[in-house]
C-alpha positions as semicolon CSV with decimal commas, in nm:
position;residue;x (nm);y (nm);z (nm)
1;M;14,718;6,211;22,041
2;A;14,624;6,572;21,973
3;A;14,801;6,732;21,679
4;T;14,934;7,088;21,675
5;S;14,951;7,318;21,378
6;Q;15,131;7,633;21,275
7;W;15,108;7,853;20,969
8;Y;15,415;7,860;20,752
9;G;15,565;8,209;20,768
10;Q;15,468;8,313;20,415
11;A;15,155;8,103;20,369
12;A;14,957;8,424;20,336
13;T;15,151;8,492;20,015
14;G;14,957;8,215;19,853
15;L;14,627;8,275;20,028
16;I;14,556;8,635;20,122
17;A;14,781;8,812;19,870
18;R;14,605;8,641;19,580
19;M;14,286;8,815;19,692
20;W;14,428;9,142;19,834
21;V;14,632;9,267;19,540
22;P;14,402;9,202;19,239
23;T;14,068;9,276;19,409
24;Q;13,949;9,636;19,419
25;M;13,949;9,712;19,793
26;G;13,812;10,021;19,963
27;V;13,725;10,188;20,290
28;I;13,388;10,326;20,388
29;L;13,335;10,553;20,687
30;M;13,060;10,483;20,936
31;T;12,852;10,717;21,151
32;S;12,961;10,758;21,511
33;S;12,638;10,593;21,631
34;W;12,682;10,279;21,418
35;V;12,740;9,958;21,620
36;P;12,979;9,704;21,467
37;N;12,933;9,331;21,501
38;I;13,223;9,133;21,352
39;D;13,032;8,806;21,391
40;T;12,716;8,892;21,199
41;Q;12,813;9,173;20,962
42;L;12,977;8,998;20,668
43;R;12,887;9,199;20,356
44;Y;12,850;9,564;20,261
45;S;12,472;9,517;20,254
46;D;12,485;9,425;20,625
47;I;12,633;9,763;20,721
48;S;12,540;10,009;20,446
49;G;12,268;10,168;20,662
50;G;12,536;10,290;20,903
51;E;12,759;10,448;20,639
52;L;12,803;10,824;20,630
53;A;12,572;10,992;20,379
54;T;12,709;11,165;20,072
55;G;12,797;11,523;20,157
56;G;13,049;11,718;20,360
57;G;13,333;11,580;20,150
58;Y;13,226;11,214;20,171
59;T;13,071;10,999;19,898
60;V;12,878;10,678;19,970
61;G;13,092;10,379;19,876
62;G;13,406;10,530;20,025
63;K;13,745;10,535;19,859
64;Q;13,955;10,272;19,689
65;I;14,282;10,164;19,849
66;T;14,537;10,204;19,571
67;N;14,877;10,043;19,523
68;R;14,791;9,737;19,729
69;S;15,089;9,516;19,802
70;T;15,213;9,269;20,060
71;S;15,527;9,224;20,269
72;Y;15,657;8,963;20,506
73;D;15,871;9,041;20,813
74;A;16,059;8,723;20,904
75;S;16,187;8,875;21,230
76;T;15,832;8,901;21,366
77;D;15,671;8,626;21,154
78;E;15,419;8,884;21,040
79;Y;15,265;8,926;20,698
80;N;15,139;9,276;20,614
81;L;14,880;9,400;20,367
82;L;14,976;9,745;20,244
83;G;14,816;10,025;20,045
84;D;14,830;10,399;19,992
85;D;14,701;10,628;20,269
86;L;14,346;10,758;20,225
87;S;14,218;11,109;20,290
88;W;13,894;11,302;20,265
89;G;13,921;11,679;20,226
90;P;14,030;11,952;20,242
91;G;13,695;12,096;20,331
92;A;13,555;11,773;20,477
93;T;13,290;11,811;20,747
94;F;13,157;11,496;20,914
95;T;13,175;11,281;21,228
96;T;13,286;10,919;21,206
97;G;13,373;10,650;21,456
98;Y;13,470;10,357;21,237
99;G;13,592;10,259;20,895
100;V;13,539;9,929;20,717
101;V;13,771;9,769;20,461
102;Y;13,570;9,583;20,198
103;E;13,577;9,436;19,848
104;M;13,436;9,714;19,633
105;T;13,342;9,535;19,313
106;T;13,264;9,175;19,397
107;T;12,900;9,067;19,399
108;D;12,890;9,007;19,774
109;K;13,122;9,297;19,868
110;W;13,277;9,099;20,155
111;L;13,395;9,290;20,461
112;W;13,762;9,241;20,551
113;A;13,842;9,459;20,849
114;L;13,696;9,696;21,104
115;L;13,889;10,017;21,171
116;N;13,813;10,150;21,518
117;F;13,911;10,517;21,547
118;G;13,878;10,509;21,927
119;G;13,566;10,724;21,949
120;P;13,388;10,985;21,743
121;I;13,618;11,191;21,521
122;D;13,480;11,532;21,428
123;V;13,615;11,684;21,108
124;A;13,515;12,048;21,049
125;N;13,617;12,193;20,714
126;G;13,939;11,992;20,730
127;V;14,111;11,671;20,626
128;F;14,047;11,322;20,760
129;Q;14,334;11,083;20,688
130;I;14,394;10,713;20,741
131;D;14,766;10,641;20,758
132;W;14,869;10,283;20,682
133;T;15,234;10,336;20,784
134;A;15,257;10,012;20,981
135;G;15,047;9,817;20,733
136;L;14,675;9,790;20,690
137;L;14,623;9,437;20,816
138;S;14,873;9,198;20,967
139;V;14,869;8,822;20,998
140;A;15,103;8,676;21,260
141;T;15,209;8,316;21,215
142;G;15,286;8,258;21,584
143;P;15,399;7,946;21,767
144;P;15,232;7,606;21,722
145;V;14,895;7,564;21,889
C-alpha cells in the first residue's frame, strides 16, 4: 500500500525559521543577460559572474534583508518568510532582470530563491525597490499527496 504524506501546518517554524531568522540573508541583483538555472546554481560562487558590477548605485554582494521574521496563515496553510523592503538609490543607474536571495555570511553562501522581475528593468538616476508586502517566500502545506 502506498503511503501519503502532508506537512504539518507550522512545520516550517521548526525547519525554515531556524535558518531564516538568525542567518544573515541578502539579495544580489543580476544582469539582464544572466541566465538562471535553479537546478545547477546552488551557491553564490555559481552565479557571481552574472551579478551587476559595483557602480551606478549598486555594490557587489547586494544588500542584507533586515528584520527577518516568519508568519503562518492558518486560513491558507501558508508559512511566510518576511523581511524589510530593499531599495537601491536615489541616483541608481543600472539594468537588472533578476535578484537572488542568498546566505550572505555562510561559507557556501547557499542560494535560497530566484526573483524574476519579468524582464529587464532599467533604472536611470532613480530608485529600484523590492517590496516584500506579501512575504518574501511562502511555503504552502497543501493537501496530502
